[in-house]
mmCIF file of the N, C-alpha and C atoms, coordinates in Angstrom:
data_MODEL
# 
_entry.id   MODEL 
# 
loop_
_atom_site.group_PDB 
_atom_site.id 
_atom_site.type_symbol 
_atom_site.label_atom_id 
_atom_site.label_alt_id 
_atom_site.label_comp_id 
_atom_site.label_asym_id 
_atom_site.label_entity_id 
_atom_site.label_seq_id 
_atom_site.pdbx_PDB_ins_code 
_atom_site.Cartn_x 
_atom_site.Cartn_y 
_atom_site.Cartn_z 
_atom_site.occupancy 
_atom_site.B_iso_or_equiv 
_atom_site.pdbx_formal_charge 
_atom_site.auth_seq_id 
_atom_site.auth_comp_id 
_atom_site.auth_asym_id 
_atom_site.auth_atom_id 
_atom_site.pdbx_PDB_model_num 
ATOM 1   N N  . MET A 1 1  ? 26.152  32.502  32.746  1.00 0.00 ? 1  MET A N  1 
ATOM 2   C CA . MET A 1 1  ? 24.801  32.356  33.052  1.00 0.00 ? 1  MET A CA 1 
ATOM 3   C C  . MET A 1 1  ? 24.617  31.739  34.467  1.00 0.00 ? 1  MET A C  1 
ATOM 4   N N  . ASN A 1 2  ? 23.576  32.175  35.164  1.00 0.00 ? 2  ASN A N  1 
ATOM 5   C CA . ASN A 1 2  ? 23.521  31.548  36.448  1.00 0.00 ? 2  ASN A CA 1 
ATOM 6   C C  . ASN A 1 2  ? 22.666  30.263  36.358  1.00 0.00 ? 2  ASN A C  1 
ATOM 7   N N  . ALA A 1 3  ? 22.534  29.531  37.369  1.00 0.00 ? 3  ALA A N  1 
ATOM 8   C CA . ALA A 1 3  ? 21.882  28.353  37.378  1.00 0.00 ? 3  ALA A CA 1 
ATOM 9   C C  . ALA A 1 3  ? 20.383  28.407  37.220  1.00 0.00 ? 3  ALA A C  1 
ATOM 10  N N  . ARG A 1 4  ? 19.861  29.380  37.884  1.00 0.00 ? 4  ARG A N  1 
ATOM 11  C CA . ARG A 1 4  ? 18.342  29.622  37.843  1.00 0.00 ? 4  ARG A CA 1 
ATOM 12  C C  . ARG A 1 4  ? 17.914  29.938  36.444  1.00 0.00 ? 4  ARG A C  1 
ATOM 13  N N  . LYS A 1 5  ? 18.639  30.759  35.652  1.00 0.00 ? 5  LYS A N  1 
ATOM 14  C CA . LYS A 1 5  ? 18.309  31.219  34.335  1.00 0.00 ? 5  LYS A CA 1 
ATOM 15  C C  . LYS A 1 5  ? 18.369  29.957  33.525  1.00 0.00 ? 5  LYS A C  1 
ATOM 16  N N  . LEU A 1 6  ? 19.330  29.171  33.688  1.00 0.00 ? 6  LEU A N  1 
ATOM 17  C CA . LEU A 1 6  ? 19.666  27.885  32.841  1.00 0.00 ? 6  LEU A CA 1 
ATOM 18  C C  . LEU A 1 6  ? 18.412  26.900  33.050  1.00 0.00 ? 6  LEU A C  1 
ATOM 19  N N  . THR A 1 7  ? 18.159  26.895  34.218  1.00 0.00 ? 7  THR A N  1 
ATOM 20  C CA . THR A 1 7  ? 17.049  25.889  34.632  1.00 0.00 ? 7  THR A CA 1 
ATOM 21  C C  . THR A 1 7  ? 15.657  26.373  34.120  1.00 0.00 ? 7  THR A C  1 
ATOM 22  N N  . THR A 1 8  ? 15.399  27.633  34.183  1.00 0.00 ? 8  THR A N  1 
ATOM 23  C CA . THR A 1 8  ? 14.177  28.183  33.510  1.00 0.00 ? 8  THR A CA 1 
ATOM 24  C C  . THR A 1 8  ? 14.190  27.844  32.104  1.00 0.00 ? 8  THR A C  1 
ATOM 25  N N  . MET A 1 9  ? 15.419  28.168  31.474  1.00 0.00 ? 9  MET A N  1 
ATOM 26  C CA . MET A 1 9  ? 15.419  27.865  29.947  1.00 0.00 ? 9  MET A CA 1 
ATOM 27  C C  . MET A 1 9  ? 15.122  26.444  29.493  1.00 0.00 ? 9  MET A C  1 
ATOM 28  N N  . ALA A 1 10 ? 15.859  25.653  30.320  1.00 0.00 ? 10 ALA A N  1 
ATOM 29  C CA . ALA A 1 10 ? 15.691  24.199  29.968  1.00 0.00 ? 10 ALA A CA 1 
ATOM 30  C C  . ALA A 1 10 ? 14.173  23.741  30.160  1.00 0.00 ? 10 ALA A C  1 
ATOM 31  N N  . ALA A 1 11 ? 13.515  24.328  31.108  1.00 0.00 ? 11 ALA A N  1 
ATOM 32  C CA . ALA A 1 11 ? 12.149  23.925  31.493  1.00 0.00 ? 11 ALA A CA 1 
ATOM 33  C C  . ALA A 1 11 ? 11.241  24.368  30.342  1.00 0.00 ? 11 ALA A C  1 
ATOM 34  N N  . ALA A 1 12 ? 11.547  25.606  29.898  1.00 0.00 ? 12 ALA A N  1 
ATOM 35  C CA . ALA A 1 12 ? 10.814  26.242  28.795  1.00 0.00 ? 12 ALA A CA 1 
ATOM 36  C C  . ALA A 1 12 ? 10.888  25.491  27.503  1.00 0.00 ? 12 ALA A C  1 
ATOM 37  N N  . VAL A 1 13 ? 12.212  24.872  27.222  1.00 0.00 ? 13 VAL A N  1 
ATOM 38  C CA . VAL A 1 13 ? 12.427  24.174  25.978  1.00 0.00 ? 13 VAL A CA 1 
ATOM 39  C C  . VAL A 1 13 ? 11.685  22.716  26.203  1.00 0.00 ? 13 VAL A C  1 
ATOM 40  N N  . ALA A 1 14 ? 11.830  22.174  27.305  1.00 0.00 ? 14 ALA A N  1 
ATOM 41  C CA . ALA A 1 14 ? 11.018  20.859  27.651  1.00 0.00 ? 14 ALA A CA 1 
ATOM 42  C C  . ALA A 1 14 ? 9.589   20.933  27.341  1.00 0.00 ? 14 ALA A C  1 
ATOM 43  N N  . ALA A 1 15 ? 9.027   22.172  27.925  1.00 0.00 ? 15 ALA A N  1 
ATOM 44  C CA . ALA A 1 15 ? 7.493   22.354  27.896  1.00 0.00 ? 15 ALA A CA 1 
ATOM 45  C C  . ALA A 1 15 ? 7.130   22.584  26.469  1.00 0.00 ? 15 ALA A C  1 
ATOM 46  N N  . ALA A 1 16 ? 8.044   23.381  25.752  1.00 0.00 ? 16 ALA A N  1 
ATOM 47  C CA . ALA A 1 16 ? 7.760   23.424  24.200  1.00 0.00 ? 16 ALA A CA 1 
ATOM 48  C C  . ALA A 1 16 ? 7.741   22.140  23.441  1.00 0.00 ? 16 ALA A C  1 
ATOM 49  N N  . ALA A 1 17 ? 8.709   21.410  23.721  1.00 0.00 ? 17 ALA A N  1 
ATOM 50  C CA . ALA A 1 17 ? 8.769   20.045  22.991  1.00 0.00 ? 17 ALA A CA 1 
ATOM 51  C C  . ALA A 1 17 ? 7.655   19.198  23.436  1.00 0.00 ? 17 ALA A C  1 
ATOM 52  N N  . ALA A 1 18 ? 7.226   19.158  24.742  1.00 0.00 ? 18 ALA A N  1 
ATOM 53  C CA . ALA A 1 18 ? 6.106   18.405  25.004  1.00 0.00 ? 18 ALA A CA 1 
ATOM 54  C C  . ALA A 1 18 ? 4.846   18.890  24.473  1.00 0.00 ? 18 ALA A C  1 
ATOM 55  N N  . LEU A 1 19 ? 4.576   20.134  24.369  1.00 0.00 ? 19 LEU A N  1 
ATOM 56  C CA . LEU A 1 19 ? 3.291   20.685  23.570  1.00 0.00 ? 19 LEU A CA 1 
ATOM 57  C C  . LEU A 1 19 ? 3.364   20.476  22.076  1.00 0.00 ? 19 LEU A C  1 
ATOM 58  N N  . ALA A 1 20 ? 4.649   20.534  21.596  1.00 0.00 ? 20 ALA A N  1 
ATOM 59  C CA . ALA A 1 20 ? 4.547   20.381  20.021  1.00 0.00 ? 20 ALA A CA 1 
ATOM 60  C C  . ALA A 1 20 ? 4.314   18.881  19.657  1.00 0.00 ? 20 ALA A C  1 
ATOM 61  N N  . GLY A 1 21 ? 4.750   17.889  20.657  1.00 0.00 ? 21 GLY A N  1 
ATOM 62  C CA . GLY A 1 21 ? 4.257   16.514  20.416  1.00 0.00 ? 21 GLY A CA 1 
ATOM 63  C C  . GLY A 1 21 ? 2.721   16.130  20.566  1.00 0.00 ? 21 GLY A C  1 
ATOM 64  N N  . CYS A 1 22 ? 2.006   17.137  21.183  1.00 0.00 ? 22 CYS A N  1 
ATOM 65  C CA . CYS A 1 22 ? 0.519   16.799  21.397  1.00 0.00 ? 22 CYS A CA 1 
ATOM 66  C C  . CYS A 1 22 ? -0.298  17.326  20.273  1.00 0.00 ? 22 CYS A C  1 
ATOM 67  N N  . THR A 1 23 ? 0.299   18.145  19.197  1.00 0.00 ? 23 THR A N  1 
ATOM 68  C CA . THR A 1 23 ? -0.565  18.533  18.167  1.00 0.00 ? 23 THR A CA 1 
ATOM 69  C C  . THR A 1 23 ? -0.936  17.353  17.271  1.00 0.00 ? 23 THR A C  1 
ATOM 70  N N  . GLU A 1 24 ? -2.030  17.465  16.666  1.00 0.00 ? 24 GLU A N  1 
ATOM 71  C CA . GLU A 1 24 ? -2.528  16.380  15.688  1.00 0.00 ? 24 GLU A CA 1 
ATOM 72  C C  . GLU A 1 24 ? -2.662  17.167  14.246  1.00 0.00 ? 24 GLU A C  1 
ATOM 73  N N  . LEU A 1 25 ? -2.036  16.490  13.338  1.00 0.00 ? 25 LEU A N  1 
ATOM 74  C CA . LEU A 1 25 ? -2.075  17.024  11.916  1.00 0.00 ? 25 LEU A CA 1 
ATOM 75  C C  . LEU A 1 25 ? -3.315  16.571  11.388  1.00 0.00 ? 25 LEU A C  1 
ATOM 76  N N  . SER A 1 26 ? -3.949  17.224  10.458  1.00 0.00 ? 26 SER A N  1 
ATOM 77  C CA . SER A 1 26 ? -5.062  16.794  9.670   1.00 0.00 ? 26 SER A CA 1 
ATOM 78  C C  . SER A 1 26 ? -4.626  15.510  8.658   1.00 0.00 ? 26 SER A C  1 
ATOM 79  N N  . GLN A 1 27 ? -5.299  14.587  8.593   1.00 0.00 ? 27 GLN A N  1 
ATOM 80  C CA . GLN A 1 27 ? -5.080  13.312  8.117   1.00 0.00 ? 27 GLN A CA 1 
ATOM 81  C C  . GLN A 1 27 ? -5.769  13.344  6.650   1.00 0.00 ? 27 GLN A C  1 
ATOM 82  N N  . GLU A 1 28 ? -6.741  14.215  6.527   1.00 0.00 ? 28 GLU A N  1 
ATOM 83  C CA . GLU A 1 28 ? -7.602  14.231  5.274   1.00 0.00 ? 28 GLU A CA 1 
ATOM 84  C C  . GLU A 1 28 ? -6.846  14.850  4.157   1.00 0.00 ? 28 GLU A C  1 
ATOM 85  N N  . SER A 1 29 ? -6.972  14.338  3.008   1.00 0.00 ? 29 SER A N  1 
ATOM 86  C CA . SER A 1 29 ? -6.212  14.954  1.805   1.00 0.00 ? 29 SER A CA 1 
ATOM 87  C C  . SER A 1 29 ? -7.077  16.195  1.269   1.00 0.00 ? 29 SER A C  1 
ATOM 88  N N  . ALA A 1 30 ? -6.302  17.117  0.768   1.00 0.00 ? 30 ALA A N  1 
ATOM 89  C CA . ALA A 1 30 ? -6.787  18.230  0.263   1.00 0.00 ? 30 ALA A CA 1 
ATOM 90  C C  . ALA A 1 30 ? -7.833  18.071  -0.892  1.00 0.00 ? 30 ALA A C  1 
ATOM 91  N N  . ARG A 1 31 ? -7.592  17.017  -1.837  1.00 0.00 ? 31 ARG A N  1 
ATOM 92  C CA . ARG A 1 31 ? -8.425  16.675  -2.936  1.00 0.00 ? 31 ARG A CA 1 
ATOM 93  C C  . ARG A 1 31 ? -8.388  15.071  -2.887  1.00 0.00 ? 31 ARG A C  1 
ATOM 94  N N  . SER A 1 32 ? -9.599  14.621  -3.465  1.00 0.00 ? 32 SER A N  1 
ATOM 95  C CA . SER A 1 32 ? -9.650  13.127  -3.532  1.00 0.00 ? 32 SER A CA 1 
ATOM 96  C C  . SER A 1 32 ? -8.755  12.730  -4.912  1.00 0.00 ? 32 SER A C  1 
ATOM 97  N N  . TYR A 1 33 ? -8.285  11.634  -5.014  1.00 0.00 ? 33 TYR A N  1 
ATOM 98  C CA . TYR A 1 33 ? -7.306  11.270  -6.059  1.00 0.00 ? 33 TYR A CA 1 
ATOM 99  C C  . TYR A 1 33 ? -8.377  10.862  -7.265  1.00 0.00 ? 33 TYR A C  1 
ATOM 100 N N  . MET A 1 34 ? -8.180  11.341  -8.406  1.00 0.00 ? 34 MET A N  1 
ATOM 101 C CA . MET A 1 34 ? -8.966  11.127  -9.482  1.00 0.00 ? 34 MET A CA 1 
ATOM 102 C C  . MET A 1 34 ? -8.100  10.546  -10.720 1.00 0.00 ? 34 MET A C  1 
ATOM 103 N N  . GLY A 1 35 ? -7.281  9.502   -10.358 1.00 0.00 ? 35 GLY A N  1 
ATOM 104 C CA . GLY A 1 35 ? -6.289  8.989   -11.306 1.00 0.00 ? 35 GLY A CA 1 
ATOM 105 C C  . GLY A 1 35 ? -6.948  8.342   -12.576 1.00 0.00 ? 35 GLY A C  1 
ATOM 106 N N  . LYS A 1 36 ? -6.096  7.790   -13.360 1.00 0.00 ? 36 LYS A N  1 
ATOM 107 C CA . LYS A 1 36 ? -6.619  7.226   -14.481 1.00 0.00 ? 36 LYS A CA 1 
ATOM 108 C C  . LYS A 1 36 ? -7.166  5.820   -14.216 1.00 0.00 ? 36 LYS A C  1 
ATOM 109 N N  . GLU A 1 37 ? -8.041  5.259   -15.177 1.00 0.00 ? 37 GLU A N  1 
ATOM 110 C CA . GLU A 1 37 ? -8.681  4.058   -14.963 1.00 0.00 ? 37 GLU A CA 1 
ATOM 111 C C  . GLU A 1 37 ? -7.708  3.082   -15.312 1.00 0.00 ? 37 GLU A C  1 
ATOM 112 N N  . ASP A 1 38 ? -7.927  1.916   -14.638 1.00 0.00 ? 38 ASP A N  1 
ATOM 113 C CA . ASP A 1 38 ? -7.023  0.819   -14.970 1.00 0.00 ? 38 ASP A CA 1 
ATOM 114 C C  . ASP A 1 38 ? -7.305  0.032   -16.166 1.00 0.00 ? 38 ASP A C  1 
ATOM 115 N N  . ALA A 1 39 ? -6.490  -0.352  -16.754 1.00 0.00 ? 39 ALA A N  1 
ATOM 116 C CA . ALA A 1 39 ? -6.628  -1.208  -18.119 1.00 0.00 ? 39 ALA A CA 1 
ATOM 117 C C  . ALA A 1 39 ? -7.083  -2.698  -17.778 1.00 0.00 ? 39 ALA A C  1 
ATOM 118 N N  . LYS A 1 40 ? -7.791  -3.215  -18.487 1.00 0.00 ? 40 LYS A N  1 
ATOM 119 C CA . LYS A 1 40 ? -8.208  -4.692  -18.321 1.00 0.00 ? 40 LYS A CA 1 
ATOM 120 C C  . LYS A 1 40 ? -7.038  -5.584  -18.412 1.00 0.00 ? 40 LYS A C  1 
ATOM 121 N N  . ALA A 1 41 ? -6.925  -6.637  -17.663 1.00 0.00 ? 41 ALA A N  1 
ATOM 122 C CA . ALA A 1 41 ? -5.875  -7.467  -17.751 1.00 0.00 ? 41 ALA A CA 1 
ATOM 123 C C  . ALA A 1 41 ? -5.753  -8.191  -18.965 1.00 0.00 ? 41 ALA A C  1 
ATOM 124 N N  . TYR A 1 42 ? -6.853  -8.409  -19.673 1.00 0.00 ? 42 TYR A N  1 
ATOM 125 C CA . TYR A 1 42 ? -6.833  -9.123  -21.090 1.00 0.00 ? 42 TYR A CA 1 
ATOM 126 C C  . TYR A 1 42 ? -6.647  -8.097  -22.162 1.00 0.00 ? 42 TYR A C  1 
ATOM 127 N N  . ALA A 1 43 ? -6.343  -6.856  -21.944 1.00 0.00 ? 43 ALA A N  1 
ATOM 128 C CA . ALA A 1 43 ? -6.231  -5.887  -22.934 1.00 0.00 ? 43 ALA A CA 1 
ATOM 129 C C  . ALA A 1 43 ? -4.887  -5.773  -23.622 1.00 0.00 ? 43 ALA A C  1 
ATOM 130 N N  . GLY A 1 44 ? -3.994  -6.491  -23.227 1.00 0.00 ? 44 GLY A N  1 
ATOM 131 C CA . GLY A 1 44 ? -2.596  -6.402  -23.598 1.00 0.00 ? 44 GLY A CA 1 
ATOM 132 C C  . GLY A 1 44 ? -2.336  -7.173  -25.002 1.00 0.00 ? 44 GLY A C  1 
ATOM 133 N N  . ASP A 1 45 ? -1.085  -7.208  -25.491 1.00 0.00 ? 45 ASP A N  1 
ATOM 134 C CA . ASP A 1 45 ? -0.817  -7.818  -26.692 1.00 0.00 ? 45 ASP A CA 1 
ATOM 135 C C  . ASP A 1 45 ? -1.000  -9.290  -26.698 1.00 0.00 ? 45 ASP A C  1 
ATOM 136 N N  . GLN A 1 46 ? -0.851  -10.048 -25.512 1.00 0.00 ? 46 GLN A N  1 
ATOM 137 C CA . GLN A 1 46 ? -1.171  -11.362 -25.533 1.00 0.00 ? 46 GLN A CA 1 
ATOM 138 C C  . GLN A 1 46 ? -2.470  -11.863 -25.931 1.00 0.00 ? 46 GLN A C  1 
ATOM 139 N N  . PHE A 1 47 ? -3.487  -11.284 -25.341 1.00 0.00 ? 47 PHE A N  1 
ATOM 140 C CA . PHE A 1 47 ? -4.827  -11.701 -25.423 1.00 0.00 ? 47 PHE A CA 1 
ATOM 141 C C  . PHE A 1 47 ? -5.572  -10.788 -26.386 1.00 0.00 ? 47 PHE A C  1 
ATOM 142 N N  . LYS A 1 48 ? -5.068  -9.597  -26.695 1.00 0.00 ? 48 LYS A N  1 
ATOM 143 C CA . LYS A 1 48 ? -5.684  -8.762  -27.699 1.00 0.00 ? 48 LYS A CA 1 
ATOM 144 C C  . LYS A 1 48 ? -7.260  -8.598  -27.421 1.00 0.00 ? 48 LYS A C  1 
ATOM 145 N N  . GLY A 1 49 ? -7.453  -8.339  -26.101 1.00 0.00 ? 49 GLY A N  1 
ATOM 146 C CA . GLY A 1 49 ? -8.909  -7.961  -25.553 1.00 0.00 ? 49 GLY A CA 1 
ATOM 147 C C  . GLY A 1 49 ? -9.824  -9.309  -25.654 1.00 0.00 ? 49 GLY A C  1 
ATOM 148 N N  . ASP A 1 50 ? -9.355  -10.454 -25.848 1.00 0.00 ? 50 ASP A N  1 
ATOM 149 C CA . ASP A 1 50 ? -10.265 -11.524 -25.822 1.00 0.00 ? 50 ASP A CA 1 
ATOM 150 C C  . ASP A 1 50 ? -10.237 -12.169 -24.251 1.00 0.00 ? 50 ASP A C  1 
ATOM 151 N N  . LYS A 1 51 ? -11.435 -11.912 -23.821 1.00 0.00 ? 51 LYS A N  1 
ATOM 152 C CA . LYS A 1 51 ? -11.626 -12.155 -22.316 1.00 0.00 ? 51 LYS A CA 1 
ATOM 153 C C  . LYS A 1 51 ? -11.702 -13.647 -22.055 1.00 0.00 ? 51 LYS A C  1 
ATOM 154 N N  . GLN A 1 52 ? -12.360 -14.387 -23.027 1.00 0.00 ? 52 GLN A N  1 
ATOM 155 C CA . GLN A 1 52 ? -12.394 -15.764 -22.783 1.00 0.00 ? 52 GLN A CA 1 
ATOM 156 C C  . GLN A 1 52 ? -11.190 -16.610 -22.889 1.00 0.00 ? 52 GLN A C  1 
ATOM 157 N N  . LYS A 1 53 ? -10.245 -15.956 -23.831 1.00 0.00 ? 53 LYS A N  1 
ATOM 158 C CA . LYS A 1 53 ? -8.902  -16.574 -23.927 1.00 0.00 ? 53 LYS A CA 1 
ATOM 159 C C  . LYS A 1 53 ? -8.100  -16.367 -22.676 1.00 0.00 ? 53 LYS A C  1 
ATOM 160 N N  . TRP A 1 54 ? -8.224  -15.254 -22.103 1.00 0.00 ? 54 TRP A N  1 
ATOM 161 C CA . TRP A 1 54 ? -7.607  -14.754 -20.763 1.00 0.00 ? 54 TRP A CA 1 
ATOM 162 C C  . TRP A 1 54 ? -8.086  -15.700 -19.753 1.00 0.00 ? 54 TRP A C  1 
ATOM 163 N N  . GLU A 1 55 ? -9.397  -15.867 -19.538 1.00 0.00 ? 55 GLU A N  1 
ATOM 164 C CA . GLU A 1 55 ? -9.902  -16.679 -18.535 1.00 0.00 ? 55 GLU A CA 1 
ATOM 165 C C  . GLU A 1 55 ? -9.454  -18.149 -18.610 1.00 0.00 ? 55 GLU A C  1 
ATOM 166 N N  . GLN A 1 56 ? -9.357  -18.659 -19.984 1.00 0.00 ? 56 GLN A N  1 
ATOM 167 C CA . GLN A 1 56 ? -8.879  -20.139 -20.212 1.00 0.00 ? 56 GLN A CA 1 
ATOM 168 C C  . GLN A 1 56 ? -7.435  -20.210 -19.798 1.00 0.00 ? 56 GLN A C  1 
ATOM 169 N N  . SER A 1 57 ? -6.773  -19.169 -20.011 1.00 0.00 ? 57 SER A N  1 
ATOM 170 C CA . SER A 1 57 ? -5.260  -19.158 -19.697 1.00 0.00 ? 57 SER A CA 1 
ATOM 171 C C  . SER A 1 57 ? -5.188  -19.203 -18.160 1.00 0.00 ? 57 SER A C  1 
ATOM 172 N N  . LEU A 1 58 ? -5.898  -18.413 -17.378 1.00 0.00 ? 58 LEU A N  1 
ATOM 173 C CA . LEU A 1 58 ? -5.981  -18.477 -15.928 1.00 0.00 ? 58 LEU A CA 1 
ATOM 174 C C  . LEU A 1 58 ? -6.281  -19.899 -15.349 1.00 0.00 ? 58 LEU A C  1 
ATOM 175 N N  . ALA A 1 59 ? -7.413  -20.548 -16.068 1.00 0.00 ? 59 ALA A N  1 
ATOM 176 C CA . ALA A 1 59 ? -7.932  -21.781 -15.522 1.00 0.00 ? 59 ALA A CA 1 
ATOM 177 C C  . ALA A 1 59 ? -6.682  -22.879 -15.838 1.00 0.00 ? 59 ALA A C  1 
ATOM 178 N N  . THR A 1 60 ? -5.952  -22.736 -16.840 1.00 0.00 ? 60 THR A N  1 
ATOM 179 C CA . THR A 1 60 ? -5.064  -23.766 -17.302 1.00 0.00 ? 60 THR A CA 1 
ATOM 180 C C  . THR A 1 60 ? -3.771  -23.428 -16.288 1.00 0.00 ? 60 THR A C  1 
ATOM 181 N N  . ARG A 1 61 ? -3.546  -22.326 -16.011 1.00 0.00 ? 61 ARG A N  1 
ATOM 182 C CA . ARG A 1 61 ? -2.390  -21.978 -15.001 1.00 0.00 ? 61 ARG A CA 1 
ATOM 183 C C  . ARG A 1 61 ? -2.718  -22.551 -13.601 1.00 0.00 ? 61 ARG A C  1 
ATOM 184 N N  . ALA A 1 62 ? -3.944  -22.282 -13.138 1.00 0.00 ? 62 ALA A N  1 
ATOM 185 C CA . ALA A 1 62 ? -4.452  -22.714 -11.901 1.00 0.00 ? 62 ALA A CA 1 
ATOM 186 C C  . ALA A 1 62 ? -4.288  -24.222 -11.766 1.00 0.00 ? 62 ALA A C  1 
ATOM 187 N N  . ALA A 1 63 ? -4.814  -24.938 -12.904 1.00 0.00 ? 63 ALA A N  1 
ATOM 188 C CA . ALA A 1 63 ? -4.718  -26.474 -12.870 1.00 0.00 ? 63 ALA A CA 1 
ATOM 189 C C  . ALA A 1 63 ? -3.387  -26.933 -12.728 1.00 0.00 ? 63 ALA A C  1 
ATOM 190 N N  . SER A 1 64 ? -2.462  -26.144 -13.345 1.00 0.00 ? 64 SER A N  1 
ATOM 191 C CA . SER A 1 64 ? -0.977  -26.778 -13.346 1.00 0.00 ? 64 SER A CA 1 
ATOM 192 C C  . SER A 1 64 ? -0.463  -26.441 -12.042 1.00 0.00 ? 64 SER A C  1 
ATOM 193 N N  . GLN A 1 65 ? -0.969  -25.546 -11.160 1.00 0.00 ? 65 GLN A N  1 
ATOM 194 C CA . GLN A 1 65 ? -0.447  -25.367 -9.991  1.00 0.00 ? 65 GLN A CA 1 
ATOM 195 C C  . GLN A 1 65 ? -1.172  -26.079 -8.861  1.00 0.00 ? 65 GLN A C  1 
ATOM 196 N N  . ASN A 1 66 ? -2.170  -26.766 -9.134  1.00 0.00 ? 66 ASN A N  1 
ATOM 197 C CA . ASN A 1 66 ? -2.853  -27.532 -8.114  1.00 0.00 ? 66 ASN A CA 1 
ATOM 198 C C  . ASN A 1 66 ? -2.131  -28.778 -7.891  1.00 0.00 ? 66 ASN A C  1 
ATOM 199 N N  . GLU A 1 67 ? -1.596  -29.007 -6.669  1.00 0.00 ? 67 GLU A N  1 
ATOM 200 C CA . GLU A 1 67 ? -0.903  -30.251 -6.283  1.00 0.00 ? 67 GLU A CA 1 
ATOM 201 C C  . GLU A 1 67 ? -1.797  -31.437 -6.404  1.00 0.00 ? 67 GLU A C  1 
ATOM 202 N N  . TYR A 1 68 ? -3.154  -31.429 -6.041  1.00 0.00 ? 68 TYR A N  1 
ATOM 203 C CA . TYR A 1 68 ? -3.861  -32.575 -6.005  1.00 0.00 ? 68 TYR A CA 1 
ATOM 204 C C  . TYR A 1 68 ? -3.930  -33.156 -7.591  1.00 0.00 ? 68 TYR A C  1 
ATOM 205 N N  . LEU A 1 69 ? -4.130  -32.249 -8.448  1.00 0.00 ? 69 LEU A N  1 
ATOM 206 C CA . LEU A 1 69 ? -4.199  -32.712 -9.944  1.00 0.00 ? 69 LEU A CA 1 
ATOM 207 C C  . LEU A 1 69 ? -2.868  -33.162 -10.437 1.00 0.00 ? 69 LEU A C  1 
ATOM 208 N N  . ARG A 1 70 ? -1.624  -32.438 -9.962  1.00 0.00 ? 70 ARG A N  1 
ATOM 209 C CA . ARG A 1 70 ? -0.443  -32.771 -10.324 1.00 0.00 ? 70 ARG A CA 1 
ATOM 210 C C  . ARG A 1 70 ? 0.058   -34.306 -9.738  1.00 0.00 ? 70 ARG A C  1 
ATOM 211 N N  . THR A 1 71 ? -0.260  -34.438 -8.487  1.00 0.00 ? 71 THR A N  1 
ATOM 212 C CA . THR A 1 71 ? 0.118   -35.785 -7.965  1.00 0.00 ? 71 THR A CA 1 
ATOM 213 C C  . THR A 1 71 ? -0.831  -36.964 -8.636  1.00 0.00 ? 71 THR A C  1 
ATOM 214 N N  . GLN A 1 72 ? -2.065  -36.660 -8.886  1.00 0.00 ? 72 GLN A N  1 
ATOM 215 C CA . GLN A 1 72 ? -2.855  -37.755 -9.570  1.00 0.00 ? 72 GLN A CA 1 
ATOM 216 C C  . GLN A 1 72 ? -2.359  -37.973 -11.004 1.00 0.00 ? 72 GLN A C  1 
ATOM 217 N N  . ALA A 1 73 ? -1.939  -37.054 -11.548 1.00 0.00 ? 73 ALA A N  1 
ATOM 218 C CA . ALA A 1 73 ? -1.616  -37.191 -13.058 1.00 0.00 ? 73 ALA A CA 1 
ATOM 219 C C  . ALA A 1 73 ? -0.231  -38.143 -12.995 1.00 0.00 ? 73 ALA A C  1 
ATOM 220 N N  . ALA A 1 74 ? 0.708   -38.077 -11.942 1.00 0.00 ? 74 ALA A N  1 
ATOM 221 C CA . ALA A 1 74 ? 1.870   -38.610 -11.905 1.00 0.00 ? 74 ALA A CA 1 
ATOM 222 C C  . ALA A 1 74 ? 1.584   -40.225 -11.598 1.00 0.00 ? 74 ALA A C  1 
ATOM 223 N N  . LYS A 1 75 ? 0.423   -40.582 -10.986 1.00 0.00 ? 75 LYS A N  1 
ATOM 224 C CA . LYS A 1 75 ? 0.183   -42.029 -10.738 1.00 0.00 ? 75 LYS A CA 1 
ATOM 225 C C  . LYS A 1 75 ? 0.011   -42.865 -11.905 1.00 0.00 ? 75 LYS A C  1 
# 
């Protein structure tokens, strides 16, 4: 191969690579996700669907993690 043909080929490959990087792919999904509904947090075996018991459990947990309440109880 002569130098001129090699230079032309290299320029063509570089131009193709540069143009390939300029294309933008569609970012929209073909269809929207219609997945399953989420289960309620209190619907498991521990609370058996009792929302008030679940809320009380959350409140108790939050109170035990509160540093202000924990330090005042230690005094």
